[in-house]
C-alpha positions as CSV (number, residue, x, y, z in Angstrom):
1,X,-4.8,-11.9,2.2
2,X,-4.3,-15.0,-0.1
3,X,-7.6,-13.4,-1.7
4,X,-6.1,-10.2,-2.8
5,X,-3.1,-11.9,-4.0
6,X,-4.8,-13.6,-6.1
7,X,-6.2,-10.7,-7.8
8,X,-2.6,-9.5,-8.6
9,X,-2.1,-10.0,-12.4
10,X,1.8,-11.7,-12.3
11,X,2.0,-10.3,-16.1
12,X,1.5,-6.7,-15.2
13,X,3.6,-6.2,-12.3
14,X,5.5,-3.2,-11.4
15,X,9.1,-4.3,-12.1
16,X,10.7,-1.6,-9.9
17,X,9.0,-0.8,-6.6
18,X,10.1,2.5,-4.4
19,X,9.4,2.8,-0.7
20,X,9.9,5.7,1.3
21,X,9.1,4.0,5.0
22,X,8.0,6.4,7.2
23,X,6.2,6.5,10.3
24,X,8.8,4.6,12.7
25,X,8.9,7.5,15.4
26,X,5.2,8.2,15.3
27,X,4.1,4.4,15.8
28,X,6.8,4.4,18.7
29,X,5.4,7.5,20.1
30,X,1.9,6.2,19.7
31,X,3.3,3.0,21.6
32,X,4.8,5.5,24.5
33,X,7.8,4.7,23.5
34,X,11.3,6.1,21.9
35,X,11.8,6.4,18.2
36,X,14.3,3.7,18.3
37,X,11.9,1.2,19.5
38,X,9.8,2.2,15.6
39,X,12.7,1.9,13.9
40,X,13.6,-1.7,15.5
41,X,9.9,-3.1,15.0
42,X,10.1,-0.8,11.3
43,X,13.1,-4.1,10.6
44,X,10.5,-6.6,10.7
45,X,8.2,-4.9,7.8
46,X,11.3,-4.8,5.9
47,X,11.6,-8.5,5.9
48,X,7.7,-9.2,5.5
49,X,7.9,-7.0,2.3
50,X,10.9,-8.0,0.9
51,X,9.7,-11.7,1.3
52,X,6.6,-10.5,-0.5
53,X,8.3,-9.1,-3.4
54,X,10.2,-11.7,-4.0
55,X,7.4,-14.4,-4.0
56,X,5.5,-12.3,-6.6
57,X,8.5,-12.0,-8.7
58,X,9.0,-8.1,-8.5
59,X,12.4,-7.2,-9.9
60,X,13.9,-4.4,-7.9
61,X,12.6,-3.0,-4.7
62,X,14.4,0.5,-3.5
63,X,14.1,1.0,0.1
64,X,14.4,4.7,1.5
65,X,16.5,3.9,4.6
66,X,18.5,6.9,5.7
67,X,18.7,10.1,4.1
68,X,21.4,13.1,4.3
69,X,19.2,14.8,6.0
70,X,18.9,12.4,8.9
71,X,22.2,13.3,9.8
72,X,20.9,15.9,11.3
73,X,18.6,13.8,13.9
74,X,19.4,13.7,17.7
75,X,22.9,11.7,18.0
76,X,21.5,9.2,19.9
77,X,19.0,8.1,17.0
78,X,21.5,8.2,14.5
79,X,24.0,6.0,16.4
80,X,21.5,4.1,17.2
81,X,19.9,3.5,13.4
82,X,23.8,2.9,12.4
83,X,24.1,0.2,15.2
84,X,20.4,-1.4,13.9
85,X,21.8,-1.5,10.1
86,X,24.7,-3.4,10.7
87,X,23.3,-6.1,13.1
88,X,20.3,-6.2,10.6
89,X,22.3,-6.7,7.6
90,X,24.6,-9.0,9.7
91,X,21.6,-11.2,10.8
92,X,19.9,-11.7,7.3
93,X,22.9,-11.8,4.8
94,X,22.7,-15.0,4.7
95,X,18.6,-15.3,4.8
96,X,19.1,-12.9,1.6
97,X,21.9,-15.1,-0.2
98,X,19.4,-18.3,0.3
99,X,16.5,-17.1,-1.0
100,X,18.5,-15.7,-4.2
101,X,18.2,-11.7,-3.4
102,X,21.2,-9.2,-4.4
103,X,21.6,-6.3,-2.0
104,X,22.8,-3.3,-3.8
105,X,23.4,0.4,-2.0
106,X,22.7,3.9,-3.0
107,X,23.7,6.7,-1.6
108,X,27.2,8.6,-0.2
109,X,28.4,5.9,1.7
110,X,31.4,7.4,3.0
111,X,29.1,9.1,5.3
112,X,28.5,6.2,7.1
113,X,30.5,5.0,9.9
114,X,33.4,2.7,8.5
115,X,32.4,-0.2,10.2
116,X,28.8,0.1,8.7
117,X,30.6,0.3,5.2
118,X,32.7,-2.7,5.9
119,X,29.3,-4.9,7.0
120,X,27.4,-3.5,4.0
121,X,30.4,-4.0,1.4
122,X,30.9,-7.5,3.0
123,X,26.9,-8.4,2.4
124,X,27.1,-6.8,-1.4
125,X,29.7,-9.0,-2.0
126,X,28.0,-12.2,-0.6
127,X,24.8,-11.4,-2.4
128,X,26.5,-10.3,-6.0
129,X,25.9,-13.6,-8.1
130,X,22.0,-13.7,-6.6
131,X,19.7,-13.4,-9.7
132,X,16.4,-13.0,-8.3
133,X,14.9,-9.6,-6.6
134,X,17.5,-6.8,-6.3
135,X,16.9,-5.3,-3.0
136,X,18.3,-1.8,-3.5
137,X,18.9,0.2,0.1
138,X,19.2,4.3,-0.2
139,X,21.6,5.0,2.7
140,X,23.0,8.3,3.1
141,X,20.7,9.3,0.0
142,X,19.4,12.3,-1.3
143,X,18.4,13.2,-4.8
144,X,19.7,16.6,-5.0
145,X,23.2,15.3,-3.7
146,X,22.8,12.7,-6.2
147,X,22.2,14.9,-8.9
148,X,24.9,17.8,-8.1
149,X,27.2,15.0,-7.9
150,X,26.1,13.5,-11.3
151,X,26.8,17.0,-13.0
152,X,29.9,17.5,-11.2
153,X,31.0,14.2,-12.6
154,X,29.7,15.4,-16.6
155,X,31.7,18.4,-15.8
156,X,34.7,16.8,-15.2
157,X,34.6,14.1,-18.3
158,X,33.9,17.2,-20.6
159,X,37.0,19.4,-18.9
160,X,38.7,16.2,-19.8
161,X,38.2,15.5,-23.1
162,X,35.8,12.4,-22.4
163,X,32.7,13.9,-23.1
164,X,31.6,16.7,-25.9
165,X,29.0,19.1,-23.9
166,X,26.9,19.2,-27.0
167,X,26.4,15.1,-27.1
168,X,24.7,15.4,-23.2
169,X,21.6,14.1,-23.6
170,X,19.1,12.1,-21.0
171,X,20.9,8.8,-21.6
172,X,24.1,10.2,-20.8
173,X,23.1,12.1,-17.6
174,X,21.2,8.7,-16.6
175,X,24.6,7.1,-16.5
176,X,25.8,9.2,-13.7
177,X,23.4,8.5,-11.6
178,X,23.4,5.8,-8.6
179,X,20.4,4.1,-10.0
180,X,22.6,3.8,-13.6
181,X,22.1,0.0,-13.4
182,X,18.6,0.1,-12.4
183,X,14.8,0.7,-14.4
184,X,13.4,3.6,-13.1
185,X,10.3,2.9,-10.3
186,X,7.0,2.4,-11.7
187,X,5.7,2.5,-8.5
188,X,6.0,4.6,-5.2
189,X,4.6,3.7,-1.8
190,X,4.7,6.3,0.9
191,X,3.9,5.0,4.4
192,X,2.5,7.1,7.3
193,X,-0.1,9.6,5.3
194,X,2.5,12.1,4.2
195,X,1.8,13.3,0.8
196,X,5.4,14.3,-0.5
197,X,8.7,12.7,-2.1
198,X,11.4,13.9,0.5
199,X,13.9,14.3,-2.2
200,X,13.4,10.9,-3.1
201,X,14.9,9.4,-6.5
202,X,13.5,12.9,-7.8
203,X,14.5,12.2,-11.4
204,X,13.7,8.4,-11.7
205,X,10.3,9.2,-10.5
206,X,9.2,11.5,-13.2
207,X,6.8,8.9,-14.6
208,X,6.5,6.5,-11.7
209,X,2.8,5.9,-9.7
210,X,2.5,7.4,-6.4
211,X,0.7,5.7,-4.1
212,X,0.3,7.4,-0.6
213,X,-1.1,5.2,2.7
214,X,-1.6,6.2,5.9
215,X,-0.4,3.0,7.7
216,X,2.8,3.5,9.8
217,X,5.8,1.4,8.4
218,X,6.4,-0.8,11.5
219,X,2.5,-1.9,10.4
220,X,3.0,-2.2,6.8
221,X,2.9,-6.2,5.6
222,X,2.4,-7.9,2.4
223,X,-1.6,-7.2,2.7
224,X,-0.4,-3.4,2.2
225,X,1.6,-3.9,-0.5
226,X,-1.1,-5.9,-2.6
227,X,-3.2,-3.5,-2.2
228,X,-0.7,-0.7,-3.5
229,X,0.1,-3.0,-6.6
230,X,-3.7,-3.8,-7.5
231,X,-4.1,0.2,-7.4
232,X,-1.3,0.6,-9.3
233,X,-2.7,-2.2,-12.0
234,X,-5.9,-0.4,-12.2
235,X,-4.5,2.8,-13.2
236,X,-3.7,3.6,-16.8
237,X,-0.1,4.5,-17.5
238,X,-0.3,7.4,-20.9
239,X,3.5,8.8,-20.3
240,X,2.1,12.0,-22.3
241,X,-0.3,10.2,-24.5
242,X,-3.8,10.1,-24.5
243,X,-6.1,7.2,-23.5
244,X,-7.1,6.2,-27.2
245,X,-3.6,6.0,-28.2
246,X,-2.5,3.8,-25.3
247,X,-5.6,1.6,-26.1
248,X,-4.8,1.4,-29.4
249,X,-1.0,0.0,-28.8
250,X,-2.2,-2.4,-26.3
251,X,-4.7,-3.7,-29.0
252,X,-2.0,-3.8,-31.5
253,X,0.5,-5.7,-29.3
254,X,1.6,-9.0,-30.9
255,X,0.6,-12.2,-28.9
256,X,3.1,-14.9,-28.5
């Protein structure tokens, strides 16, 4: 694993990594257990990957923990997930603080049970002064909900005379998104062999590099993270330009 880590160019790290943590239920089924068993083991992967990103110096890590669609799952699984969320945050907040990690939440927090809202807010407040890794938990989140919500807020500001419709541009729109204070992800990882984005950061992933792995989330560890980052660093990011333009720009970057 250290050999993989040593190959990573720390000057070309993705500033923001987003992960769809998929496969807990299937992993549990393969173990002959119920779905919550997979979610409990997925927490260890969260710890490991948060630690890995902090060690490398990644600025932002967003984890898709619970979507708005997940509320439609069986009640016992939803209740178990909420209890697991609260229990995990309660246990981990001291470690986050000690490691200078700042916690953020994006999503419709009002949908969470009150006890979960209170626990999350307390953890956010406790870590609010930290300056290391920004850990962003997407809870009760979906991109379509976020986009519709942003449009409603913009329309309200136009109606109230705070905004002129003709002046609205991409920069204006981004101010109304949940991620307004974060850079767009440069690398998006999805585990468990599914090749879709599942209503996750649809606007923000416009130019992200997408990485899919068959590894189930409970088995995903630093080694897998390093592999994804190395794959990212091996790609040419053109943003609509041609290779020659990108190469010319890189060659003309002034050295310090």
